[in-house]
C-alpha positions in Angstrom: 15.6 17.3 -10.7 17.2 19.7 -13.2 14.8 21.1 -15.7 11.8 20.9 -13.4 9.9 24.0 -12.3 10.4 24.3 -8.5 7.5 22.9 -6.7 5.6 21.8 -9.9 4.4 18.3 -9.7 7.3 17.0 -7.6 6.6 14.2 -5.2 8.4 12.4 -2.4 7.9 8.8 -1.3 7.7 7.3 2.1 8.6 3.6 2.3 5.6 1.6 3.6 7.1 -1.9 3.1 9.6 -3.9 1.2 9.1 -7.5 -0.1 11.6 -9.9 -1.7 11.4 -13.3 -3.2 13.8 -15.7 -4.9 13.0 -18.7 -7.0 14.6 -21.3 -9.2 13.3 -21.3 -12.7 13.5 -25.1 -12.8 10.4 -25.2 -10.6 8.4 -23.6 -13.4 10.2 -25.5 -16.1 9.0 -28.7 -14.6 5.5 -27.4 -14.2 5.2 -26.0 -17.7 7.1 -28.7 -19.6 6.4 -32.0 -17.9 2.7 -31.5 -17.0 -0.1 -31.6 -19.5 -0.9 -28.6 -21.7 -4.2 -28.1 -19.8 -2.3 -28.0 -16.5 0.1 -25.3 -17.9 -2.9 -23.3 -19.1 -4.6 -23.4 -15.8 -1.4 -22.5 -14.0 -0.7 -19.5 -16.2 -4.3 -18.3 -15.8 -3.9 -18.5 -12.0 -0.7 -16.5 -11.9 -0.7 -14.1 -14.9 -3.0 -11.1 -15.4 -5.5 -12.0 -18.2 -5.1 -8.7 -20.1 -1.6 -7.4 -19.3 0.5 -10.6 -19.0 -1.3 -13.7 -20.4 -1.3 -12.5 -24.1 2.4 -11.8 -24.0 3.1 -15.1 -22.3 1.1 -17.0 -25.0 3.2 -15.5 -27.8 6.5 -16.5 -26.2 8.6 -19.6 -27.0 8.8 -22.2 -24.2 12.1 -21.1 -22.8 11.0 -17.5 -22.5 7.7 -18.6 -20.9 9.6 -20.2 -18.1 11.5 -17.0 -17.4 8.4 -14.9 -17.6 6.3 -17.1 -15.4 9.1 -17.4 -12.8 9.6 -13.6 -12.9 5.9 -12.9 -12.5 5.7 -15.4 -9.6 8.7 -13.9 -7.8 7.4 -10.3 -8.3 3.9 -11.1 -7.0 5.3 -13.0 -4.0 7.5 -10.0 -3.2 4.5 -7.7 -3.6 2.3 -9.8 -1.3 4.9 -9.5 1.4 4.3 -5.7 1.3 0.6 -6.0 1.8 -1.3 -6.3 5.1 -3.1 -9.6 5.7 -6.5 -8.0 5.0 -5.2 -6.8 1.6 -3.7 -10.2 0.8 -7.1 -11.8 1.4 -8.8 -9.4 -1.1 -6.5 -9.9 -4.1 -5.3 -12.8 -6.2 -2.0 -13.1 -8.0 -3.6 -12.8 -11.4 -5.0 -9.4 -10.5 -1.5 -7.9 -10.3 0.7 -7.3 -13.4 4.2 -6.0 -14.2 4.7 -3.1 -16.5 7.4 -0.6 -17.4 6.9 3.1 -17.5 7.9 5.2 -20.5 11.5 5.3 -19.2 11.6 1.5 -18.9 11.4 1.4 -15.0 9.5 -1.6 -13.8 6.5 -1.4 -11.6 3.8 -3.7 -10.4 0.1 -2.7 -10.3 -3.5 -3.8 -9.9 -6.3 -2.0 -11.5 -8.6 -2.7 -8.5 -6.1 -1.5 -5.9 -7.5 1.9 -5.1 -5.3 3.2 -2.3 -4.5 6.8 -3.2 -1.0 7.9 -3.8 0.7 4.6 -3.5 3.0 2.8 -6.0 4.9 -0.4 -6.1 8.4 -0.2 -7.5 9.8 -3.5 -8.8 13.3 -4.7 -9.3 13.8 -8.1 -10.9 16.9 -9.9 -11.9 17.5 -13.2 -13.6 20.8 -15.1 -13.2 21.1 -18.6 -14.7 18.4 -20.6 -13.0 17.6 -18.0 -10.3 15.1 -15.1 -10.3 15.0 -12.5 -7.6 12.4 -9.8 -7.2 12.2 -6.9 -4.8 9.1 -4.7 -4.4 9.2 -1.3 -2.6 5.8 -0.1 -1.6 5.7 3.6 -1.1 3.2 6.3 -0.2 3.6 9.5 -2.4 3.4 13.0 -1.0 3.3 16.2 -3.1 6.2 18.6 -2.6 4.2 21.6 -3.8 3.7 24.6 -1.6 0.9 22.8 0.3 2.7 19.5 0.7 5.9 18.5 2.5 
């Protein structure tokens, strides 16, 4: 952490859970291309966040939509594997969304998830017809003079 003032705003993370999911994009290609337009719209609304993901999805060409939908599904499946059953029962897929911080690092979040000092790191890879997503759920602790 060169360039940081010692003890100023530094944090450490404790791993709470890890989730992983892998999916073939062909599953979503069939759903998005061979079903009716209204089916594809209903599916996208069930999976994608209405503000953060759905507008981007609607602006994409058909090929990119398949990749995006498969990636969102895999990321959210991986995320749900990090949640306790009670937490899974409270949230829907479309309440979670992927985003990148200012450095481009991917995360997954939910505006209604109010557990303090937790974050969900996301790693997602596409290779031909496969998408794999890994989510690391961690609890953050301050490393200032009062913290660890």
